[in-house]
C-alpha positions as CSV (number, residue, x, y, z in Angstrom):
1,M,-116.2,123.8,-82.5
2,K,-113.4,124.6,-84.9
3,I,-109.6,123.9,-84.5
4,G,-107.0,125.3,-86.9
5,I,-104.4,123.0,-88.3
6,L,-101.6,125.4,-89.3
7,T,-99.6,123.4,-92.0
8,R,-97.7,124.0,-95.2
9,N,-99.2,120.9,-96.7
10,E,-102.8,120.0,-95.8
11,E,-102.4,116.7,-97.5
12,S,-99.5,115.5,-95.4
13,W,-100.1,112.2,-93.5
14,C,-100.1,113.8,-90.1
15,S,-102.4,116.7,-91.0
16,A,-104.9,114.2,-92.4
17,Q,-104.7,112.1,-89.3
18,L,-105.5,115.1,-87.2
19,R,-108.4,116.0,-89.4
20,T,-109.9,112.6,-89.1
21,A,-109.4,112.5,-85.3
22,M,-111.2,115.9,-85.2
23,E,-114.2,114.8,-87.4
24,R,-114.8,111.8,-85.2
25,R,-115.6,114.3,-82.4
26,N,-117.8,116.6,-84.6
27,I,-115.0,119.1,-84.6
28,E,-114.5,121.1,-87.8
29,P,-110.8,121.2,-88.7
30,I,-109.7,124.4,-90.4
31,N,-106.5,123.9,-92.6
32,M,-104.6,127.1,-92.6
33,R,-101.4,128.4,-94.2
34,F,-99.3,131.2,-93.0
35,Q,-99.2,132.9,-96.5
36,R,-103.0,133.4,-96.2
37,I,-103.4,134.8,-92.7
38,V,-103.9,138.5,-92.3
39,A,-102.9,140.2,-89.1
40,R,-104.1,143.6,-88.0
41,V,-103.3,146.1,-85.3
42,G,-105.9,148.8,-84.5
43,A,-108.5,147.1,-86.7
44,E,-110.6,144.0,-86.6
45,P,-110.4,141.1,-86.8
46,T,-107.0,140.7,-85.2
47,A,-106.2,137.9,-87.5
48,S,-108.2,136.3,-90.3
49,F,-107.9,133.5,-92.7
50,G,-110.3,134.0,-95.5
51,D,-113.7,134.4,-93.8
52,I,-112.4,133.0,-90.5
53,D,-111.9,135.3,-87.6
54,V,-109.1,133.4,-85.9
55,L,-109.8,134.6,-82.3
56,R,-113.6,134.5,-82.6
57,D,-114.1,131.3,-84.6
58,L,-111.2,129.0,-83.5
59,S,-110.9,127.2,-80.2
60,A,-107.3,126.4,-80.7
61,I,-104.5,126.0,-83.3
62,I,-102.2,123.0,-83.7
63,V,-99.0,124.0,-85.5
64,R,-97.5,121.5,-87.9
65,P,-94.0,122.4,-89.5
66,I,-93.6,126.2,-89.7
67,G,-92.0,125.8,-93.2
68,R,-89.3,127.6,-94.9
69,G,-89.3,131.4,-95.4
70,S,-87.2,134.5,-95.3
71,L,-86.0,135.9,-92.0
72,E,-88.9,138.4,-92.1
73,E,-91.5,135.7,-92.9
74,I,-90.4,133.6,-90.0
75,I,-90.2,136.3,-87.5
76,F,-93.7,137.6,-88.6
77,R,-95.1,134.1,-88.2
78,M,-93.8,133.8,-84.7
79,D,-94.8,137.2,-83.7
80,M,-98.4,136.5,-84.9
81,L,-98.5,133.3,-83.0
82,H,-97.3,135.1,-79.7
83,R,-100.0,137.8,-80.2
84,L,-102.6,135.2,-80.7
85,E,-101.5,133.3,-77.6
86,R,-101.4,136.5,-75.6
87,L,-104.9,137.2,-76.6
88,G,-106.1,133.8,-75.1
89,L,-105.9,131.3,-78.0
90,F,-104.5,127.9,-77.2
91,I,-101.7,127.0,-79.4
92,L,-99.8,123.6,-79.6
93,N,-96.8,124.0,-79.2
94,P,-96.6,127.4,-77.6
95,P,-94.7,129.8,-79.8
96,S,-91.9,130.1,-77.3
97,A,-91.3,126.4,-77.3
98,I,-91.2,126.3,-81.1
99,E,-88.6,129.2,-81.2
100,R,-86.4,127.4,-78.6
101,S,-86.5,123.9,-80.3
102,V,-85.9,125.1,-83.7
103,D,-82.6,126.6,-82.5
104,K,-80.0,123.9,-81.8
105,F,-77.8,125.9,-79.6
106,Y,-80.6,127.3,-77.6
107,T,-82.0,123.7,-77.1
108,S,-78.6,122.3,-76.2
109,A,-78.0,125.0,-73.6
110,L,-81.4,124.7,-72.0
111,L,-81.0,120.8,-71.7
112,E,-77.6,121.2,-70.0
113,E,-78.8,123.9,-67.7
114,A,-81.6,121.4,-66.7
115,G,-78.9,118.9,-65.8
116,L,-79.7,116.6,-68.8
117,P,-77.2,114.6,-70.8
118,V,-76.2,116.2,-74.1
119,P,-73.1,115.6,-76.4
120,R,-70.2,118.0,-76.1
121,T,-70.9,120.8,-78.4
122,V,-69.0,123.8,-79.6
123,V,-70.6,126.6,-81.6
124,T,-68.7,129.4,-83.4
125,E,-68.5,131.7,-86.3
126,S,-64.8,131.2,-86.9
127,A,-63.3,128.4,-89.1
128,D,-60.1,128.6,-87.0
129,E,-61.9,128.2,-83.8
130,A,-64.0,125.4,-85.3
131,L,-60.7,123.6,-86.3
132,K,-59.5,123.8,-82.7
133,A,-62.9,122.4,-81.4
134,F,-62.5,119.6,-84.0
135,H,-59.5,118.3,-82.1
136,E,-61.0,119.2,-78.7
137,L,-64.0,116.9,-79.5
138,G,-61.9,114.0,-80.5
139,G,-61.4,114.5,-84.3
140,D,-64.8,112.9,-85.0
141,I,-67.7,115.3,-85.0
142,V,-71.0,116.0,-86.6
143,L,-71.5,119.3,-88.2
144,K,-75.1,120.5,-88.0
145,P,-77.1,123.5,-89.4
146,I,-78.1,125.4,-86.3
147,F,-81.7,125.5,-87.7
148,G,-83.0,122.3,-89.3
149,S,-84.5,118.9,-88.7
150,R,-84.7,115.3,-90.0
151,G,-81.0,115.1,-90.2
152,R,-80.8,117.3,-93.2
153,G,-77.5,119.0,-93.7
154,S,-75.8,117.1,-90.9
155,T,-72.4,115.8,-91.8
156,R,-69.9,113.5,-89.9
157,I,-66.4,114.6,-90.3
158,S,-63.3,112.6,-89.1
159,D,-60.6,113.9,-91.5
160,V,-59.0,117.2,-90.5
161,N,-58.4,118.3,-94.1
162,V,-62.0,117.7,-95.0
163,A,-63.0,119.6,-91.8
164,E,-60.9,122.6,-92.7
165,R,-62.2,122.9,-96.2
166,I,-65.9,122.6,-95.0
167,F,-65.3,125.0,-92.0
168,R,-63.8,127.6,-94.2
169,A,-66.7,127.4,-96.8
170,V,-69.2,127.7,-94.0
171,D,-67.3,130.7,-92.5
172,F,-67.1,132.3,-96.0
173,H,-70.9,132.2,-96.3
174,H,-71.3,133.8,-92.8
175,Q,-73.0,130.7,-91.4
176,V,-72.7,129.5,-87.7
177,L,-70.5,126.4,-87.2
178,Y,-72.3,123.9,-84.8
179,L,-70.1,121.0,-83.9
180,Q,-71.1,118.0,-81.7
181,E,-68.8,115.2,-80.8
182,F,-69.9,112.1,-82.5
183,I,-71.4,109.6,-80.2
184,P,-71.0,106.0,-81.1
185,H,-74.4,104.4,-81.0
186,G,-74.4,101.6,-83.5
187,S,-77.0,102.1,-86.1
188,S,-80.1,102.9,-83.9
189,D,-81.6,105.5,-81.6
190,L,-84.7,106.1,-79.6
191,R,-87.6,108.5,-80.4
192,A,-89.9,109.3,-77.5
193,L,-93.1,111.2,-78.2
194,V,-94.0,113.3,-75.1
195,L,-97.4,114.8,-74.7
196,G,-98.6,116.6,-71.7
197,G,-95.7,115.5,-69.4
198,R,-95.7,111.8,-70.2
199,V,-94.3,109.5,-73.0
200,L,-97.2,108.7,-75.2
201,A,-95.3,106.3,-77.5
202,S,-91.8,105.4,-78.4
203,M,-89.8,103.6,-81.1
204,R,-86.4,102.5,-81.9
205,R,-85.2,103.7,-85.4
206,V,-82.7,101.3,-87.1
207,S,-80.6,102.5,-90.0
208,D,-77.9,101.3,-92.3
209,S,-75.8,104.5,-91.4
210,W,-75.2,106.7,-88.5
211,K,-78.2,108.8,-89.4
212,T,-81.5,107.4,-87.9
213,N,-84.2,109.5,-89.1
214,V,-87.3,107.6,-90.5
215,S,-87.4,110.2,-93.3
216,Q,-84.1,109.2,-94.5
217,G,-84.8,105.4,-94.6
218,A,-84.5,104.2,-91.0
219,K,-86.8,101.5,-90.0
220,P,-89.1,102.1,-87.0
221,L,-89.4,99.2,-84.5
222,P,-91.5,99.0,-81.2
223,V,-89.5,99.5,-78.0
224,N,-90.3,99.8,-74.3
225,L,-88.3,102.5,-72.7
226,D,-86.9,102.1,-69.3
227,E,-87.8,104.5,-66.5
228,E,-84.6,106.5,-66.7
229,V,-85.0,107.1,-70.5
230,E,-88.7,108.1,-70.2
231,E,-87.8,110.5,-67.4
232,I,-85.1,112.1,-69.5
233,A,-87.4,112.5,-72.4
234,V,-90.1,114.2,-70.3
235,K,-87.5,116.5,-68.6
236,A,-86.2,117.4,-72.0
237,A,-89.6,118.5,-73.2
238,E,-90.3,120.5,-70.2
239,A,-86.8,122.2,-70.4
240,V,-87.8,123.5,-73.9
241,G,-91.3,124.2,-72.9
242,C,-93.0,121.8,-75.3
243,E,-96.3,120.2,-74.5
244,L,-95.8,118.0,-77.5
245,A,-92.3,116.8,-78.5
246,G,-90.3,114.3,-80.3
247,V,-87.3,113.6,-78.2
248,D,-84.3,111.8,-79.8
249,I,-82.0,109.9,-77.6
250,L,-78.7,108.0,-78.3
251,E,-77.7,105.0,-76.3
252,S,-74.0,105.7,-75.6
253,A,-71.5,103.7,-73.5
254,G,-71.9,106.2,-70.7
255,G,-75.8,106.3,-70.8
256,P,-78.5,108.0,-72.7
257,V,-77.7,111.2,-74.6
258,I,-80.3,113.7,-75.9
259,V,-79.5,115.0,-79.4
260,E,-82.8,116.7,-80.4
261,V,-86.1,117.9,-79.2
262,N,-88.5,118.5,-82.0
263,S,-91.5,120.7,-81.3
264,Q,-93.4,119.8,-84.5
265,P,-92.7,116.1,-84.8
266,G,-94.2,113.8,-87.3
267,W,-95.3,110.5,-86.2
268,R,-96.1,108.2,-89.2
269,G,-93.2,106.0,-88.5
270,L,-94.0,105.9,-84.8
271,Q,-97.8,105.1,-85.4
272,S,-96.7,101.9,-87.3
273,T,-95.1,100.6,-84.0
274,T,-98.0,101.3,-81.6
275,T,-101.8,100.6,-81.2
276,I,-102.2,104.0,-79.6
277,N,-103.8,106.4,-82.0
278,I,-101.4,109.2,-81.8
279,A,-103.6,111.9,-83.6
280,D,-106.6,111.0,-81.4
281,E,-104.5,111.4,-78.3
282,I,-103.4,114.9,-79.5
283,V,-106.9,116.1,-80.2
284,K,-107.9,114.9,-76.8
285,Y,-105.2,116.8,-75.0
286,V,-106.0,119.9,-77.0
287,L,-109.7,119.6,-75.7
288,H,-108.5,118.9,-72.2
289,R,-106.1,122.2,-72.4
290,I,-109.0,124.3,-73.8
291,K,-111.3,123.2,-71.0
292,R,-108.6,123.8,-68.4
């Protein structure tokens, strides 16, 4: 059996963990990069990676971060994943879930429609409307890129003059202004890793600032989530369509609030807080889904 690992960096820690977990089961891992995949219509093979016929030779594909690219490149990558899924190849996560979760507005809307707690959010293309929203949201907001992860590009703004300068700069470059109210949460948040409808592992991330991403220096600590938070995390993954998801939750004075659902989560920090072998569980889940 061969399973593809679609990654921009085959030497990354998570990809290496997945390879090791596969090799323990006598599965051959195939490291793949989008740039080397060839798709065909009206010719065979439908998709190839070097000498690999993707549909014939692979039993599944695990998608690690899609990576950067032009609009055309990203659209082609997703179109290709959708086609492979339609033709029967199991892909983790489903392409539709990747598309939803990478778009913060789409994700926030789906979560709210599912009755889940999210921060008040305003999205606009107009600097003038964003300034109105700044006051509407209490004069303390987080401006985020509509596409992005790991806290990159997220900026907390509590000064109206600074807000106006930033909003007008973003507007000038024809980018979308995605504003969320700042939720006081001390210097920590919760990350729940959901796999197959259950919380596989969780951690508290403690930081020296309001950003709590491990990739930006936050410290991962073990935590036992209460039943309410676990249920929220599972429902958040389901709302976006993720079979595997990293769900980030803030503990506010009014209760838990979901701030992100990541469809291609890393787990190096989380692995340090648990005895569960996360890569092993992911591979076991993929095998279960293939058989099902």
